[in-house]
C-alpha positions as a Markdown table, in Angstrom:
| # | Residue | x | y | z |
|---|---|---|---|---|
| 1 | Met | -7.8 | 11.6 | 12.8 |
| 2 | Ser | -9.3 | 7.9 | 11.3 |
| 3 | Leu | -9.7 | 5.3 | 13.8 |
| 4 | Ala | -9.7 | 1.2 | 13.5 |
| 5 | Tyr | -13.3 | 0.5 | 15.1 |
| 6 | Val | -12.9 | -3.6 | 16.5 |
| 7 | Val | -16.7 | -4.5 | 16.8 |
| 8 | Gly | -17.9 | -7.8 | 18.7 |
| 9 | Thr | -20.1 | -8.8 | 21.6 |
| 10 | His | -17.4 | -8.5 | 24.8 |
| 11 | Asp | -19.4 | -11.0 | 27.0 |
| 12 | Thr | -18.5 | -14.1 | 24.6 |
| 13 | Lys | -15.8 | -12.7 | 22.6 |
| 14 | Ser | -13.6 | -10.3 | 24.8 |
| 15 | Ala | -10.4 | -12.1 | 24.7 |
| 16 | Glu | -10.7 | -12.6 | 21.1 |
| 17 | Leu | -11.2 | -9.1 | 20.4 |
| 18 | Ser | -8.9 | -7.5 | 22.9 |
| 19 | Tyr | -6.1 | -9.7 | 20.9 |
| 20 | Val | -7.0 | -8.1 | 17.3 |
| 21 | Ala | -7.0 | -4.9 | 18.9 |
| 22 | Gly | -3.6 | -5.5 | 20.5 |
| 23 | Leu | -1.9 | -6.0 | 17.4 |
| 24 | Leu | -3.7 | -3.2 | 15.4 |
| 25 | Arg | -2.4 | -1.2 | 18.2 |
| 26 | Ala | 1.3 | -2.6 | 17.8 |
| 27 | Ala | 1.2 | -2.0 | 14.0 |
| 28 | Gly | 0.5 | 1.8 | 15.5 |
| 29 | Val | -3.0 | 1.9 | 14.2 |
| 30 | Asp | -5.7 | 4.1 | 16.8 |
| 31 | Val | -8.4 | 1.9 | 17.8 |
| 32 | Arg | -11.8 | 2.0 | 19.6 |
| 33 | Thr | -13.2 | -1.2 | 20.8 |
| 34 | Val | -16.8 | -1.3 | 20.9 |
| 35 | Asp | -18.9 | -4.2 | 22.7 |
| 36 | Val | -22.3 | -5.0 | 21.2 |
| 37 | Ser | -23.3 | -7.5 | 23.6 |
| 38 | Thr | -27.3 | -7.7 | 24.3 |
| 39 | Ser | -27.3 | -8.6 | 27.9 |
| 40 | Glu | -26.4 | -5.1 | 29.0 |
| 41 | Tyr | -23.4 | -6.7 | 30.1 |
| 42 | Ala | -20.3 | -4.1 | 30.3 |
| 43 | Ser | -17.3 | -5.9 | 31.3 |
| 44 | Gly | -15.2 | -2.4 | 30.8 |
| 45 | Asp | -12.8 | -3.6 | 28.5 |
| 46 | Ala | -14.4 | -1.8 | 25.7 |
| 47 | Asp | -14.2 | 1.8 | 25.0 |
| 48 | Val | -17.8 | 1.7 | 23.9 |
| 49 | Gly | -20.5 | -0.6 | 25.7 |
| 50 | Pro | -22.9 | -1.8 | 24.7 |
| 51 | Ala | -25.5 | 0.8 | 26.3 |
| 52 | Asp | -23.3 | 3.4 | 24.7 |
| 53 | Val | -24.6 | 1.8 | 21.2 |
| 54 | Ala | -28.0 | 0.8 | 21.7 |
| 55 | Ala | -28.9 | 4.6 | 22.9 |
| 56 | His | -28.1 | 5.3 | 19.1 |
| 57 | His | -31.2 | 2.9 | 18.3 |
| 58 | Pro | -34.4 | 5.2 | 17.0 |
| 59 | Asp | -36.6 | 4.0 | 20.0 |
| 60 | Gly | -34.1 | 4.6 | 22.3 |
| 61 | Ala | -31.7 | 1.5 | 24.7 |
| 62 | Gly | -34.7 | 0.1 | 25.7 |
| 63 | Ala | -35.5 | -1.0 | 21.9 |
| 64 | Val | -32.3 | -3.2 | 22.3 |
| 65 | Phe | -32.2 | -5.0 | 25.5 |
| 66 | Thr | -35.7 | -6.5 | 25.3 |
| 67 | Gly | -34.5 | -9.9 | 27.1 |
| 68 | Asp | -35.1 | -11.9 | 23.9 |
| 69 | Arg | -32.1 | -12.8 | 21.8 |
| 70 | Gly | -33.7 | -12.4 | 18.5 |
| 71 | Ser | -35.3 | -9.5 | 18.8 |
| 72 | Ala | -31.9 | -8.0 | 20.7 |
| 73 | Val | -30.0 | -8.7 | 18.3 |
| 74 | Gly | -31.7 | -7.3 | 15.0 |
| 75 | Ala | -32.4 | -3.8 | 17.3 |
| 76 | Met | -28.6 | -3.6 | 18.5 |
| 77 | Ser | -27.8 | -4.1 | 14.8 |
| 78 | Val | -29.8 | -0.8 | 14.5 |
| 79 | Ala | -28.3 | 0.5 | 17.1 |
| 80 | Leu | -24.7 | -0.1 | 15.4 |
| 81 | Arg | -25.8 | 1.2 | 12.3 |
| 82 | Ala | -26.6 | 4.3 | 13.4 |
| 83 | Phe | -23.7 | 4.8 | 15.7 |
| 84 | Leu | -20.9 | 3.7 | 12.9 |
| 85 | Thr | -22.5 | 6.6 | 10.5 |
| 86 | Ser | -22.9 | 9.1 | 13.1 |
| 87 | Arg | -18.5 | 8.9 | 13.5 |
| 88 | Asp | -16.5 | 11.1 | 11.5 |
| 89 | Asp | -13.6 | 8.9 | 12.6 |
| 90 | Val | -14.2 | 5.3 | 11.4 |
| 91 | Gly | -10.8 | 4.5 | 9.3 |
| 92 | Gly | -11.6 | 0.8 | 9.0 |
| 93 | Val | -13.7 | -1.8 | 10.5 |
| 94 | Leu | -13.1 | -5.1 | 11.9 |
| 95 | Gly | -15.6 | -7.6 | 13.3 |
| 96 | Leu | -15.5 | -11.0 | 14.7 |
| 97 | Gly | -18.7 | -13.4 | 15.2 |
| 98 | Gly | -21.1 | -16.4 | 14.4 |
| 99 | Ser | -23.9 | -16.5 | 12.6 |
| 100 | Gly | -25.6 | -14.0 | 15.1 |
| 101 | Gly | -22.8 | -11.7 | 15.1 |
| 102 | Thr | -22.4 | -12.1 | 11.7 |
| 103 | Ala | -25.6 | -9.9 | 11.0 |
| 104 | Leu | -25.1 | -7.9 | 13.8 |
| 105 | Val | -22.0 | -6.4 | 12.8 |
| 106 | Thr | -22.4 | -6.6 | 9.1 |
| 107 | Pro | -25.8 | -4.3 | 8.2 |
| 108 | Ala | -23.2 | -1.6 | 9.6 |
| 109 | Met | -20.5 | -2.4 | 7.6 |
| 110 | Arg | -22.7 | -1.8 | 4.6 |
| 111 | Ala | -24.2 | 1.4 | 5.6 |
| 112 | Leu | -20.2 | 2.6 | 5.4 |
| 113 | Pro | -19.1 | 4.1 | 2.2 |
| 114 | Val | -17.5 | 2.1 | -0.3 |
| 115 | Gly | -13.1 | 2.2 | 0.2 |
| 116 | Val | -13.7 | 1.9 | 3.8 |
| 117 | Pro | -12.0 | -1.0 | 4.7 |
| 118 | Lys | -14.4 | -3.7 | 6.2 |
| 119 | Ile | -13.4 | -6.8 | 7.8 |
| 120 | Met | -15.7 | -9.8 | 8.8 |
| 121 | Val | -14.0 | -12.8 | 10.6 |
| 122 | Ser | -17.4 | -15.0 | 10.5 |
| 123 | Thr | -17.7 | -18.8 | 11.2 |
| 124 | Val | -19.7 | -18.5 | 8.5 |
| 125 | Ala | -18.1 | -17.0 | 5.7 |
| 126 | Ser | -17.3 | -20.4 | 3.5 |
| 127 | Gly | -20.9 | -20.4 | 2.7 |
| 128 | Asp | -22.9 | -18.0 | 0.7 |
| 129 | Val | -22.2 | -14.4 | 2.0 |
| 130 | Ala | -23.9 | -12.7 | -0.1 |
| 131 | Pro | -27.1 | -11.9 | 2.4 |
| 132 | Tyr | -24.2 | -10.0 | 4.6 |
| 133 | Val | -21.7 | -8.4 | 1.7 |
| 134 | Gly | -24.5 | -7.2 | 0.1 |
| 135 | Ala | -23.4 | -4.3 | -2.7 |
| 136 | Ala | -20.9 | -3.6 | -0.1 |
| 137 | Asp | -16.7 | -3.9 | -0.1 |
| 138 | Ile | -16.6 | -6.1 | 3.4 |
| 139 | Ala | -14.1 | -9.1 | 3.1 |
| 140 | Met | -15.6 | -11.9 | 4.8 |
| 141 | Leu | -12.3 | -14.3 | 6.6 |
| 142 | His | -13.3 | -17.7 | 6.9 |
| 143 | Ser | -12.9 | -18.2 | 11.1 |
| 144 | Val | -12.0 | -21.8 | 10.4 |
| 145 | Thr | -12.1 | -22.8 | 14.2 |
| 146 | Asp | -15.4 | -21.3 | 15.9 |
| 147 | Val | -14.8 | -17.8 | 17.3 |
| 148 | Ala | -14.7 | -19.3 | 21.2 |
| 149 | Gly | -11.3 | -18.5 | 22.7 |
| 150 | Leu | -7.9 | -18.3 | 21.2 |
| 151 | Asn | -6.1 | -21.3 | 20.4 |
| 152 | Arg | -3.4 | -22.0 | 17.2 |
| 153 | Ile | -5.3 | -21.9 | 14.3 |
| 154 | Ser | -7.5 | -18.9 | 15.3 |
| 155 | Arg | -4.1 | -17.0 | 16.7 |
| 156 | His | -3.1 | -17.0 | 13.5 |
| 157 | Val | -6.6 | -16.4 | 11.6 |
| 158 | Leu | -7.6 | -13.4 | 13.7 |
| 159 | Gly | -4.1 | -12.2 | 13.4 |
| 160 | Asn | -4.4 | -12.0 | 9.8 |
| 161 | Ala | -7.2 | -9.7 | 10.2 |
| 162 | Ala | -6.3 | -7.2 | 12.4 |
| 163 | His | -3.0 | -6.6 | 10.1 |
| 164 | Met | -4.8 | -6.4 | 6.9 |
| 165 | Leu | -7.0 | -3.7 | 8.6 |
| 166 | Ala | -3.3 | -2.1 | 9.8 |
| 167 | Gly | -2.2 | -2.0 | 6.2 |
| 168 | Ala | -4.9 | -0.4 | 4.6 |
| 169 | Leu | -5.1 | 2.2 | 7.7 |
| 170 | Leu | -1.7 | 2.6 | 7.4 |
| 171 | His | -0.9 | 3.0 | 3.7 |
| 172 | Gln | -4.0 | 5.2 | 1.9 |
| 173 | Val | -4.6 | 4.2 | -1.5 |
| 174 | Pro | -3.9 | 7.7 | -3.4 |
| 175 | Ala | -6.4 | 9.7 | -4.8 |
| 176 | Ala | -8.2 | 8.9 | -8.1 |
| 177 | Ala | -7.8 | 11.2 | -11.2 |
| 178 | Asp | -10.0 | 14.1 | -10.6 |
| 179 | Arg | -12.8 | 13.3 | -13.3 |
| 180 | Pro | -16.2 | 12.8 | -13.0 |
| 181 | Ala | -17.4 | 9.6 | -12.2 |
| 182 | Val | -19.9 | 7.7 | -14.7 |
| 183 | Gly | -21.6 | 4.7 | -13.5 |
| 184 | Ile | -22.2 | 2.6 | -16.6 |
| 185 | Thr | -24.0 | -1.2 | -17.0 |
| 186 | Met | -22.8 | -3.6 | -18.8 |
| 187 | Phe | -23.6 | -7.6 | -19.8 |
| 188 | Gly | -21.8 | -9.4 | -22.5 |
| 189 | Val | -24.2 | -9.4 | -24.6 |
| 190 | Thr | -23.9 | -5.7 | -24.6 |
| 191 | Thr | -20.3 | -5.2 | -24.3 |
| 192 | Pro | -19.8 | -4.1 | -27.8 |
| 193 | Cys | -22.3 | -1.1 | -26.9 |
| 194 | Val | -20.1 | 0.4 | -23.6 |
| 195 | Thr | -16.9 | -0.4 | -25.3 |
| 196 | Gln | -17.5 | 1.9 | -28.1 |
| 197 | Ile | -19.0 | 4.4 | -25.5 |
| 198 | Leu | -16.0 | 4.1 | -23.6 |
| 199 | Glu | -14.3 | 5.2 | -27.1 |
| 200 | Arg | -16.1 | 8.4 | -27.2 |
| 201 | Leu | -16.0 | 9.1 | -23.5 |
| 202 | Gly | -12.4 | 9.1 | -23.8 |
| 203 | Asp | -10.0 | 10.5 | -20.8 |
| 204 | Asp | -12.6 | 13.5 | -19.4 |
| 205 | Val | -14.6 | 11.1 | -17.1 |
| 206 | Asp | -13.6 | 8.8 | -14.6 |
| 207 | Pro | -16.1 | 5.8 | -16.2 |
| 208 | Leu | -17.4 | 2.6 | -13.5 |
| 209 | Val | -18.6 | 0.0 | -15.8 |
| 210 | Phe | -20.0 | -2.8 | -13.5 |
| 211 | His | -21.1 | -6.1 | -14.9 |
| 212 | Ala | -25.5 | -6.3 | -14.5 |
| 213 | Thr | -25.6 | -9.7 | -12.0 |
| 214 | Gly | -27.9 | -8.5 | -9.7 |
| 215 | Thr | -25.4 | -7.5 | -7.6 |
| 216 | Gly | -23.5 | -4.8 | -10.4 |
| 217 | Gly | -26.9 | -2.6 | -10.2 |
| 218 | Lys | -26.9 | -2.8 | -6.4 |
| 219 | Ala | -23.1 | -2.3 | -6.4 |
| 220 | Met | -23.8 | 0.5 | -9.0 |
| 221 | Glu | -27.0 | 2.3 | -7.3 |
| 222 | Lys | -25.1 | 1.9 | -3.2 |
| 223 | Leu | -22.0 | 4.3 | -4.8 |
| 224 | Val | -24.8 | 6.3 | -6.1 |
| 225 | Asp | -26.4 | 7.2 | -2.8 |
| 226 | Asp | -22.5 | 7.6 | -1.2 |
| 227 | Gly | -22.2 | 10.4 | -3.5 |
| 228 | Leu | -19.1 | 8.3 | -5.6 |
| 229 | Ile | -21.0 | 8.6 | -9.1 |
| 230 | Gly | -21.6 | 11.9 | -10.7 |
| 231 | Ser | -24.1 | 10.4 | -13.7 |
| 232 | Val | -25.3 | 7.2 | -15.0 |
| 233 | Leu | -25.4 | 5.2 | -17.9 |
| 234 | Asp | -27.4 | 2.3 | -17.5 |
| 235 | Val | -27.8 | 0.7 | -21.0 |
| 236 | Thr | -28.6 | -2.5 | -19.5 |
| 237 | Thr | -31.2 | -3.0 | -17.0 |
| 238 | Thr | -31.4 | -6.9 | -17.5 |
| 239 | Glu | -31.4 | -7.6 | -14.0 |
| 240 | Ile | -35.1 | -6.4 | -14.1 |
| 241 | Ala | -36.3 | -9.3 | -15.8 |
| 242 | Asp | -34.8 | -11.3 | -13.7 |
| 243 | Leu | -36.6 | -9.6 | -11.0 |
| 244 | Leu | -40.0 | -9.6 | -12.4 |
| 245 | Val | -39.8 | -13.2 | -13.6 |
| 246 | Gly | -37.6 | -15.3 | -10.8 |
| 247 | Gly | -34.1 | -15.5 | -12.5 |
| 248 | Val | -31.0 | -15.4 | -10.6 |
| 249 | Met | -29.0 | -12.1 | -11.4 |
| 250 | Ala | -32.2 | -10.1 | -9.9 |
| 251 | Ala | -32.4 | -6.9 | -9.5 |
| 252 | Ala | -34.1 | -5.6 | -5.7 |
| 253 | Glu | -37.6 | -3.8 | -6.5 |
| 254 | Asp | -35.8 | -0.9 | -5.8 |
| 255 | Arg | -34.0 | -0.5 | -8.5 |
| 256 | Leu | -32.9 | 3.4 | -9.9 |
| 257 | Asp | -35.1 | 4.7 | -6.9 |
| 258 | Ala | -31.0 | 5.5 | -5.7 |
| 259 | Ile | -31.3 | 8.0 | -9.6 |
| 260 | Ala | -34.2 | 9.3 | -8.1 |
| 261 | Arg | -33.5 | 10.1 | -4.2 |
| 262 | Thr | -30.3 | 11.1 | -5.5 |
| 263 | Gly | -31.1 | 13.5 | -8.3 |
| 264 | Val | -28.1 | 12.5 | -10.8 |
| 265 | Pro | -28.8 | 12.8 | -14.5 |
| 266 | Tyr | -29.5 | 9.2 | -16.2 |
| 267 | Val | -29.4 | 8.0 | -19.4 |
| 268 | Gly | -31.3 | 4.3 | -19.8 |
| 269 | Ser | -31.9 | 1.6 | -22.2 |
| 270 | Cys | -33.5 | -1.5 | -22.3 |
| 271 | Gly | -30.0 | -3.7 | -22.9 |
| 272 | Ala | -30.5 | -7.9 | -22.4 |
| 273 | Leu | -34.1 | -7.3 | -21.3 |
| 274 | Asp | -35.0 | -10.1 | -24.0 |
| 275 | Met | -33.3 | -12.8 | -21.4 |
| 276 | Val | -33.5 | -14.2 | -17.4 |
| 277 | Asn | -30.5 | -15.6 | -16.4 |
| 278 | Phe | -30.8 | -19.0 | -14.5 |
| 279 | Gly | -27.7 | -21.2 | -13.6 |
| 280 | Ala | -26.7 | -24.9 | -15.6 |
| 281 | Pro | -29.5 | -26.6 | -17.5 |
| 282 | Asp | -30.5 | -28.3 | -14.4 |
| 283 | Thr | -31.6 | -25.6 | -12.4 |
| 284 | Val | -34.1 | -24.3 | -15.1 |
| 285 | Pro | -37.7 | -24.3 | -12.6 |
| 286 | Ala | -39.7 | -26.8 | -13.7 |
| 287 | Ala | -42.6 | -23.8 | -14.2 |
| 288 | Phe | -40.3 | -22.9 | -17.6 |
| 289 | Ala | -40.3 | -25.9 | -19.7 |
| 290 | Gly | -40.7 | -25.5 | -23.6 |
| 291 | Arg | -39.3 | -22.2 | -23.1 |
| 292 | Arg | -37.0 | -20.5 | -25.5 |
| 293 | Phe | -33.4 | -21.2 | -24.1 |
| 294 | Tyr | -29.8 | -20.8 | -24.9 |
| 295 | Glu | -27.0 | -21.9 | -23.0 |
| 296 | His | -24.6 | -19.3 | -22.3 |
| 297 | Asn | -22.0 | -21.2 | -20.9 |
| 298 | Ala | -22.0 | -24.4 | -18.5 |
| 299 | Gln | -23.3 | -22.5 | -15.4 |
| 300 | Val | -25.0 | -20.0 | -17.0 |
| 301 | Thr | -28.8 | -20.9 | -19.0 |
| 302 | Leu | -30.3 | -17.8 | -20.6 |
| 303 | Met | -34.3 | -17.7 | -21.1 |
| 304 | Arg | -36.2 | -15.6 | -23.5 |
| 305 | Thr | -38.7 | -13.2 | -22.3 |
| 306 | Thr | -42.2 | -13.3 | -23.7 |
| 307 | Val | -44.4 | -10.5 | -25.3 |
| 308 | Glu | -46.6 | -10.4 | -21.8 |
| 309 | Glu | -43.7 | -10.7 | -19.5 |
| 310 | Asn | -41.9 | -7.4 | -22.0 |
| 311 | Arg | -45.0 | -5.1 | -20.9 |
| 312 | Ala | -44.3 | -6.5 | -17.2 |
| 313 | Phe | -40.6 | -4.9 | -17.8 |
| 314 | Gly | -41.9 | -1.5 | -19.5 |
| 315 | Ser | -44.5 | -1.2 | -16.6 |
| 316 | Phe | -41.7 | -1.5 | -13.9 |
| 317 | Ile | -39.4 | 1.0 | -15.5 |
| 318 | Ala | -42.3 | 3.6 | -16.6 |
| 319 | Gly | -42.9 | 3.9 | -13.0 |
| 320 | Lys | -39.5 | 4.0 | -12.3 |
| 321 | Leu | -38.3 | 7.0 | -15.0 |
| 322 | Asp | -41.4 | 8.9 | -13.8 |
| 323 | Ala | -40.2 | 9.1 | -10.7 |
| 324 | Leu | -36.7 | 10.6 | -11.4 |
| 325 | Thr | -35.9 | 14.2 | -11.3 |
| 326 | Ala | -33.4 | 15.0 | -12.8 |
| 327 | Pro | -32.4 | 15.4 | -16.3 |
| 328 | Ala | -33.2 | 11.9 | -17.7 |
| 329 | Val | -33.2 | 10.6 | -21.3 |
| 330 | Phe | -34.3 | 6.6 | -22.0 |
| 331 | Leu | -33.2 | 4.7 | -25.2 |
| 332 | Ile | -34.9 | 2.7 | -27.1 |
| 333 | Pro | -33.0 | 0.3 | -29.9 |
| 334 | Glu | -35.4 | -0.4 | -32.3 |
| 335 | Gly | -33.3 | -2.8 | -33.9 |
| 336 | Gly | -32.4 | -5.2 | -31.1 |
| 337 | Val | -31.7 | -4.9 | -27.3 |
| 338 | Ser | -28.3 | -7.8 | -27.4 |
| 339 | Ala | -26.1 | -9.6 | -28.9 |
| 340 | Leu | -28.2 | -12.9 | -28.9 |
| 341 | Asp | -31.4 | -10.7 | -30.3 |
| 342 | Ala | -31.3 | -9.5 | -33.6 |
| 343 | Ala | -31.9 | -10.6 | -37.0 |
| 344 | Gly | -30.5 | -14.4 | -36.9 |
| 345 | Gln | -29.8 | -14.8 | -33.7 |
| 346 | Pro | -31.5 | -16.9 | -31.6 |
| 347 | Phe | -33.7 | -14.8 | -29.3 |
| 348 | His | -34.5 | -12.9 | -31.9 |
| 349 | Asp | -38.4 | -11.9 | -31.6 |
| 350 | Pro | -40.1 | -8.5 | -32.7 |
| 351 | Ala | -43.2 | -9.2 | -31.1 |
| 352 | Ala | -41.7 | -9.3 | -27.4 |
| 353 | Asp | -39.4 | -6.5 | -28.1 |
| 354 | Ala | -42.2 | -4.6 | -29.8 |
| 355 | Ala | -44.5 | -5.1 | -26.4 |
| 356 | Leu | -41.3 | -3.5 | -24.5 |
| 357 | Phe | -40.9 | -0.6 | -26.7 |
| 358 | Glu | -44.7 | 0.3 | -26.7 |
| 359 | Thr | -45.3 | -0.1 | -23.0 |
| 360 | Ile | -42.2 | 1.9 | -21.9 |
| 361 | Glu | -43.6 | 5.1 | -24.7 |
| 362 | Ser | -46.9 | 5.1 | -23.7 |
| 363 | Ser | -46.7 | 4.8 | -19.5 |
| 364 | Val | -44.2 | 7.1 | -19.4 |
| 365 | Arg | -45.6 | 10.7 | -18.6 |
| 366 | Arg | -42.7 | 13.0 | -18.8 |
| 367 | Asp | -42.5 | 14.5 | -22.2 |
| 368 | Gly | -38.8 | 14.1 | -24.1 |
| 369 | Val | -37.6 | 10.8 | -21.6 |
| 370 | Val | -38.4 | 8.2 | -23.7 |
| 371 | Arg | -37.0 | 8.8 | -27.6 |
| 372 | Arg | -36.3 | 5.6 | -30.2 |
| 373 | Val | -33.0 | 5.0 | -31.9 |
| 374 | Pro | -33.0 | 3.4 | -35.0 |
| 375 | His | -30.5 | 1.1 | -35.0 |
| 376 | His | -29.5 | -2.3 | -32.7 |
| 377 | Val | -27.9 | -1.7 | -28.8 |
| 378 | Asn | -24.9 | -2.6 | -30.1 |
| 379 | Asp | -24.6 | -0.6 | -32.9 |
| 380 | Pro | -22.3 | 2.3 | -33.6 |
| 381 | Gly | -25.3 | 4.8 | -33.8 |
| 382 | Phe | -26.7 | 3.4 | -30.8 |
| 383 | Ala | -23.0 | 4.0 | -29.0 |
| 384 | Asp | -23.3 | 8.1 | -31.2 |
| 385 | Ala | -27.1 | 8.5 | -29.7 |
| 386 | Val | -26.3 | 7.2 | -25.4 |
| 387 | Thr | -23.0 | 9.7 | -25.9 |
| 388 | Ala | -25.2 | 12.5 | -27.0 |
| 389 | Ala | -27.9 | 12.2 | -24.7 |
| 390 | Trp | -25.2 | 11.8 | -21.9 |
| 391 | Gln | -24.0 | 15.2 | -22.5 |
| 392 | Glu | -26.8 | 16.3 | -22.7 |
| 393 | Val | -28.2 | 15.2 | -19.4 |
| 394 | Thr | -25.2 | 16.3 | -17.7 |
| 395 | Ala | -24.6 | 19.9 | -19.3 |
């Protein structure tokens, strides 16, 4: 039976956690409360005490109860992740906390598969929540008042969170059609390519398109790790440019590592590696003064990548491709890598493209992985080549 796990520090938030658990039970949901206090406090009002959670730490409970709050919170977070991922009855998770509690609970939430409901009521949910959410489907709910007792505001906010989780657990989403899931990366400047690929794939697959904003690539690879994506069409690898140059839509250093770990079939390309993303023009670092820029919109400024930068992208990609074990093809669009990289367009730079293409081609050691295609990335002929390569690697 699936349970609602209600997680928090009972030494400071017992009343709030008990209130939420009671509302869930009243709604007809089975609940398991989990105390992640780091003082070995055990009030007895939680179904799972802190010592039980701490025992799941790889180095044992002694690694958690150190007497130092900072190290104890970090270690309890590790233990909670191991505890929750070891369970086979987690229907959903609701956490409560301030900055420390949020940092403790959300890593465990991120480790759970996408689709498992996750709600975090937090005092820091009105700010930048990216470090807490990552690539997961965590719903961050601002507590408004501190999570420090029940009052006329907190009762409503906590009650809403409880009923949100109850609704998710009591009204399951119907299963998707039994079609193979394909992960596809896309940017505005590669949208024509992806649109044509989707037309060619038709209704035989379940396409999952990810916006290549840094988070998009991370989300796709999390789903690959979770076993929810069976093959990848990584048309738009632009996040690597932001990673290596310092843009705001950067991949992590482990970009493509999930593909290597899981062995899913892979087709990749150089989509939008002609650009690095920044915010509004006044946010572009002074170090890039004099570079070629394009204002995508008022909040996004694009910078053309150089010959040297493209060589670095090529080396990074080549190393990742050599680590893949499953069938893989990487296609080079000789006519240009984005809508802005074509004859007469602001980022057209054959020398920079050539540096990228030649580095990838000369650095990859696996035979037959890298193939040149005499088309622009958004041309129909390139969509044909991507579709054919996908059919080849998934055969």
